[in-house]
C-alpha positions as CSV (number, residue, x, y, z in Angstrom):
1,M,12.5,149.8,97.5
2,S,11.3,153.3,96.5
3,M,11.8,154.6,100.1
4,L,15.4,153.3,100.0
5,S,15.9,155.0,96.6
6,D,14.5,158.4,97.9
7,A,16.7,158.2,101.0
8,I,19.8,157.7,98.8
9,K,18.8,160.7,96.7
10,D,18.2,162.9,99.8
11,A,21.6,161.9,101.2
12,A,23.3,162.8,97.8
13,K,21.7,166.2,97.9
14,K,22.8,166.9,101.4
15,T,26.3,165.8,100.6
16,S,26.4,168.1,97.6
17,S,25.0,171.1,99.5
18,S,27.4,170.6,102.4
19,G,31.1,171.3,102.2
20,V,31.9,167.6,102.2
21,E,32.9,167.5,98.5
22,K,35.2,170.5,98.9
23,D,36.8,168.9,101.9
24,V,37.4,165.7,99.9
25,S,38.9,167.8,97.1
26,K,41.3,169.4,99.5
27,A,42.2,166.1,101.0
28,K,43.0,164.8,97.5
29,R,45.2,167.8,96.7
30,G,47.1,167.3,99.9
31,S,47.5,163.5,99.6
32,K,50.6,161.8,98.5
33,P,50.8,160.8,94.8
34,K,50.2,157.2,94.0
35,E,53.4,155.2,93.8
36,E,54.3,154.1,90.3
37,Y,55.2,150.5,89.5
38,V,59.0,150.2,89.6
39,P,60.2,146.6,89.1
40,D,63.1,145.4,91.2
41,I,66.0,143.4,89.8
42,R,64.2,140.1,90.3
43,S,61.1,141.3,88.4
44,M,63.3,142.5,85.5
45,M,65.1,139.2,85.3
46,I,61.9,137.2,85.2
47,E,60.4,139.6,82.6
48,Q,63.5,139.1,80.5
49,Q,63.0,135.3,80.6
50,L,59.3,135.6,79.8
51,N,60.0,137.8,76.8
52,K,62.3,135.2,75.4
53,L,59.4,132.8,75.2
54,F,57.9,134.7,72.3
55,F,61.1,134.3,70.2
56,L,61.2,130.6,71.1
57,R,57.8,130.2,69.5
58,E,58.9,132.1,66.4
59,N,62.0,130.1,65.9
60,R,60.2,126.8,66.6
61,E,57.9,127.4,63.6
62,E,58.9,126.5,60.0
63,V,61.7,128.6,58.6
64,R,60.3,131.3,56.4
65,A,61.7,131.5,52.9
66,G,60.6,133.0,49.6
67,L,57.9,135.5,48.8
68,H,55.0,136.0,51.2
69,A,51.7,137.7,50.5
70,S,52.0,140.1,53.4
71,A,55.1,141.6,51.9
72,V,53.7,141.9,48.4
73,I,50.7,144.0,49.5
74,S,52.7,146.4,51.6
75,S,52.4,150.2,50.9
76,D,54.5,151.8,48.1
77,S,56.7,153.4,50.8
78,E,57.4,150.0,52.4
79,F,57.6,147.7,49.4
80,C,61.1,146.8,48.3
81,Y,62.0,144.8,45.2
82,R,65.5,144.1,46.5
83,Q,64.0,142.5,49.7
84,Q,61.7,140.3,47.7
85,V,64.3,139.1,45.2
86,L,66.8,138.3,47.9
87,S,64.1,136.4,49.8
88,L,63.9,133.9,46.9
89,L,67.6,133.1,47.2
90,Y,68.8,133.6,50.7
91,K,68.0,132.8,54.3
92,Q,65.8,135.3,56.2
93,N,66.2,136.7,59.7
94,Q,63.8,134.7,61.8
95,G,61.9,137.1,64.0
96,E,64.9,138.6,65.8
97,N,64.2,141.8,63.9
98,H,60.9,142.3,65.7
99,P,60.7,144.1,69.0
100,V,59.3,142.0,71.8
101,K,56.3,144.2,72.3
102,L,55.3,143.5,68.7
103,M,55.8,139.8,69.3
104,R,53.4,139.9,72.3
105,I,50.8,141.7,70.1
106,F,51.3,139.0,67.4
107,A,50.7,136.3,70.0
108,A,47.5,137.9,71.3
109,G,46.2,138.1,67.7
110,N,47.1,134.5,67.1
111,N,44.9,133.5,70.0
112,I,41.9,135.2,68.4
113,H,42.7,133.5,65.1
114,E,42.8,130.1,66.8
115,K,39.5,130.7,68.6
116,W,37.6,131.3,65.3
117,Q,39.4,128.6,63.4
118,K,38.4,126.1,66.1
119,L,34.8,127.3,66.0
120,F,34.8,126.8,62.2
121,E,36.1,123.3,62.6
122,I,33.6,122.4,65.4
123,S,30.6,123.8,63.5
124,G,31.6,121.9,60.3
125,M,32.0,125.2,58.4
126,A,35.7,124.7,57.8
127,Y,36.7,123.7,54.3
128,A,40.4,124.4,55.0
129,I,42.2,126.0,58.0
130,E,45.6,127.7,57.6
131,D,45.9,126.2,54.1
132,R,49.5,126.9,53.3
133,S,49.8,127.1,49.6
134,F,52.4,127.9,47.0
135,S,52.1,129.5,43.5
136,D,54.7,128.1,41.1
137,E,54.0,131.0,38.7
138,Y,54.9,133.7,41.2
139,E,57.0,131.7,43.7
140,I,54.8,133.0,46.5
141,Y,53.6,131.4,49.7
142,F,50.2,132.4,51.0
143,T,48.1,131.1,53.8
144,P,44.4,132.2,54.1
145,D,43.2,132.0,57.7
146,A,40.3,129.9,56.6
147,I,38.2,128.8,53.7
148,V,34.7,128.2,55.0
149,M,31.5,126.8,53.5
150,I,28.5,129.2,53.9
151,G,25.3,128.7,51.9
152,G,26.9,125.9,49.9
153,K,29.7,128.2,48.6
154,K,33.4,128.6,49.5
155,W,34.4,131.8,51.2
156,V,38.0,133.0,51.8
157,C,38.1,134.3,55.4
158,E,40.7,136.6,56.9
159,I,40.6,137.2,60.7
160,K,41.8,140.5,62.1
161,S,42.1,141.6,65.8
162,V,41.6,145.4,66.2
163,N,41.8,147.7,69.2
164,T,38.6,149.4,70.4
165,Y,39.4,152.8,69.1
166,Q,40.0,151.5,65.6
167,F,37.1,149.1,65.7
168,Q,34.6,151.8,66.6
169,K,35.7,154.0,63.7
170,M,36.3,151.4,61.0
171,K,34.1,151.0,58.0
172,S,36.6,148.8,56.2
173,H,39.9,147.0,56.7
174,P,42.2,148.3,53.9
175,S,45.2,146.0,54.5
176,G,42.8,143.0,55.0
177,R,41.2,143.9,51.7
178,K,44.5,143.8,49.8
179,Q,45.3,140.5,51.4
180,I,42.0,138.7,50.7
181,Q,41.8,140.0,47.2
182,L,45.2,138.5,46.4
183,Y,44.2,135.2,48.1
184,M,40.9,135.1,46.1
185,H,43.0,135.5,42.9
186,L,45.5,132.8,43.8
187,K,42.8,130.4,45.1
188,G,40.4,131.1,42.2
189,L,37.6,131.9,44.5
190,P,35.3,134.9,43.8
191,R,34.1,135.8,47.3
192,G,35.5,136.3,50.8
193,F,35.0,138.2,54.0
194,I,37.2,139.9,56.6
195,L,36.2,139.1,60.2
196,C,37.3,141.9,62.5
197,E,37.2,141.4,66.3
198,D,37.5,144.1,69.0
199,K,40.3,142.8,71.3
200,N,38.7,144.3,74.3
201,T,34.9,143.7,73.9
202,Q,35.0,140.8,71.4
203,D,32.4,142.6,69.2
204,I,32.8,141.7,65.5
205,K,32.3,143.3,62.1
206,I,32.2,141.5,58.8
207,F,33.4,143.1,55.6
208,I,32.3,141.3,52.4
209,E,34.7,141.2,49.5
210,E,33.9,140.3,45.9
211,Y,36.9,139.5,43.6
212,D,38.1,142.6,41.8
213,P,40.7,141.9,39.1
214,D,41.5,145.6,38.6
215,F,42.2,146.0,42.3
216,V,44.5,143.1,42.5
217,A,46.4,143.9,39.2
218,K,48.9,146.1,41.1
219,Y,50.1,143.3,43.2
220,L,50.3,140.8,40.4
221,H,52.4,143.4,38.5
222,R,54.8,143.4,41.5
223,L,55.0,139.6,41.5
224,L,55.9,139.6,37.8
225,Q,58.5,142.3,38.3
226,V,60.1,140.3,41.1
227,Q,60.5,137.3,38.7
228,K,62.2,139.6,36.1
229,F,64.5,141.1,38.7
230,K,65.4,137.6,39.9
231,K,66.4,136.4,36.5
232,S,68.5,139.5,36.0
233,F,70.2,139.0,39.4
234,L,71.1,135.4,38.6
235,K,72.8,136.6,35.4
236,T,74.5,139.8,36.5
237,K,74.7,139.3,40.3
238,T,73.2,142.8,40.5
239,A,70.2,143.2,42.8
240,P,67.6,145.9,42.6
241,P,68.6,149.2,44.3
242,R,68.3,149.6,48.1
243,V,65.4,151.5,49.6
244,C,67.1,151.9,53.0
245,T,69.7,154.7,53.5
246,N,71.9,152.5,55.7
247,K,71.9,149.1,57.5
248,S,71.0,150.7,60.9
249,C,68.0,152.8,59.8
250,K,64.5,152.0,61.1
251,K,63.3,150.2,57.9
252,A,66.5,148.1,57.7
253,N,66.2,147.0,61.3
254,G,62.7,145.8,60.7
255,C,63.6,144.0,57.4
256,N,63.8,140.2,57.4
257,M,66.4,140.4,54.6
258,R,68.7,142.9,56.3
259,D,71.6,140.6,56.7
260,A,71.5,139.4,53.1
261,C,71.0,142.9,51.8
262,W,73.9,144.5,53.6
263,N,76.0,141.3,53.9
264,T,76.1,141.7,57.7
265,G,75.3,139.3,60.6
266,Q,74.6,135.9,59.1
267,G,75.3,137.3,55.6
268,R,74.1,135.7,52.5
269,Q,73.2,132.0,53.1
270,R,71.8,130.3,50.0
271,L,68.5,128.5,50.5
């Protein structure tokens, strides 16, 4: 084996000292560029049909209505009281406001969620999976990915799929922390963890969270304000002011209450 290894090394040296590498480099410069993938009309038609599958899945699921935790914890620049108040009263756009690329990303993330949820069930760790709950006080729906039993205690678990670049750098998951803190408050559980998985390598990181009432206070304030705005709207028919500049801006196009807000498309359909 050592003789074979030495022979390979000698051959490599000879190749390097000769002009072979230069000749290869010249050949590469003179070669034709690789052809790019250009779909024909049949490929494009099939792709269009396949993309529709993601919207079929979205529309097959239960119709979304009311407040959802994911919207309440959004950034200050994204959060909109008008959107939240209208969501308590009118029908939402069901997924058609999402670009298909985003829908494919969601579907891939769902597969990772389902893998871990199945493992929790098989192992006996699962106390509850996708426990869809509702708070009468705040009129909010929330669904922890799992509540698991570890060391005889209940833990709220949020599962996040992350690309490799983010995964290697991350020392926390900021949006996941907001989400799990709100879930812990609404569930009355003092502990949780965020399970992050690298979508490419399947490596995982675990971020432990202890309930922090000061941290979650901001989002509880938002929920209380939504209730006040709703009562005012029912009396005066005046909704909170718009955040969007017009119905065709980027934010409006991604909003699930766009039609109700601007009275366009399906308009305002009462729940």
